[in-house]
C-alpha positions as MATLAB code, in Angstrom:
seq = 'MELKETAALMDSDDYQDRFRAEYYQTVIRYGKLMGMLEKWDKGELGFVPDCPREIYNIQAKAMADYIAVLHVRARMECIEV';
ca = [
       0.000    0.000    0.000;
       1.132    3.543   -0.743;
       0.221    6.748    1.078;
      -1.974    7.960   -1.780;
      -4.073    4.815   -1.438;
      -5.086    5.893    2.082;
      -6.623    9.201    0.965;
     -10.149    7.839    0.539;
     -10.031    6.290    4.025;
      -8.951    9.618    5.510;
     -11.953   11.340    3.974;
     -14.479    8.741    5.142;
     -17.350    9.543    7.483;
     -16.615    6.254    9.269;
     -14.157    6.714   12.146;
     -12.900    3.152   11.650;
     -11.827    3.988    8.103;
     -10.067    7.137    9.336;
      -8.385    5.076   12.034;
      -7.200    2.570    9.426;
      -5.808    5.428    7.329;
      -3.878    6.756   10.310;
      -2.534    3.288   11.104;
      -1.566    2.492    7.494;
       0.059    5.900    6.982;
       2.153    5.531   10.107;
       3.223    2.004    9.146;
       4.145    3.164    5.628;
       6.155    6.131    6.915;
       7.886    3.956    9.507;
       8.837    1.453    6.809;
      10.292    4.195    4.638;
      12.273    5.613    7.567;
      13.642    2.174    8.419;
      14.576    1.648    4.766;
      16.483    4.927    4.802;
      18.293    3.939    7.997;
      19.258    0.579    6.462;
      20.751    2.355    3.464;
      22.544    4.749    5.809;
      24.067    1.824    7.693;
      25.244    0.258    4.433;
      26.681    3.552    3.153;
      24.173    3.565    0.292;
      22.323    6.830    0.972;
      22.290    9.245   -1.933;
      22.517   12.252    0.403;
      24.036   13.367    3.688;
      21.380   13.701    6.412;
      21.248   17.029    8.247;
      20.355   15.429   11.589;
      22.517   13.107   13.637;
      21.616    9.424   13.481;
      20.395    9.473   17.094;
      17.549   11.843   16.138;
      16.377    9.365   13.506;
      16.657    6.542   16.034;
      14.446    8.488   18.465;
      11.918    9.126   15.691;
      11.881    5.452   14.686;
      11.299    4.373   18.290;
       8.478    6.885   18.729;
       6.843    5.685   15.520;
       7.174    2.030   16.538;
       5.633    2.816   19.924;
       2.785    4.725   18.266;
       2.093    1.828   15.890;
       1.969   -0.508   18.899;
      -0.555    1.767   20.638;
      -2.698    1.980   17.507;
      -2.571   -1.792   17.190;
      -3.792   -2.253   20.772;
      -6.527    0.308   20.217;
      -7.592   -1.443   17.035;
      -7.873   -4.730   18.876;
      -9.866   -3.144   21.732;
     -12.205   -1.325   19.331;
     -12.574   -4.350   17.005;
     -11.084   -2.511   14.031;
      -9.352   -4.777   11.568;
      -6.045   -3.319   10.410;
];
């Protein structure tokens, strides 16, 4: 799934669809960040990041924690993600 594919869910009147969009978008962005960090570790990035690696590590952890919270909420609210 790509971010643009979540647009219709974001615009839905159904809160479960909007929740799914939020979950999917966060998972997609987290995956892209982790892909960038993998390339960084391998020396394969096509640019030099402006921020130190530790900032990206903090962001990745926060995103992983947020995904975990959304997953728990989805289970509690019976929303299939």
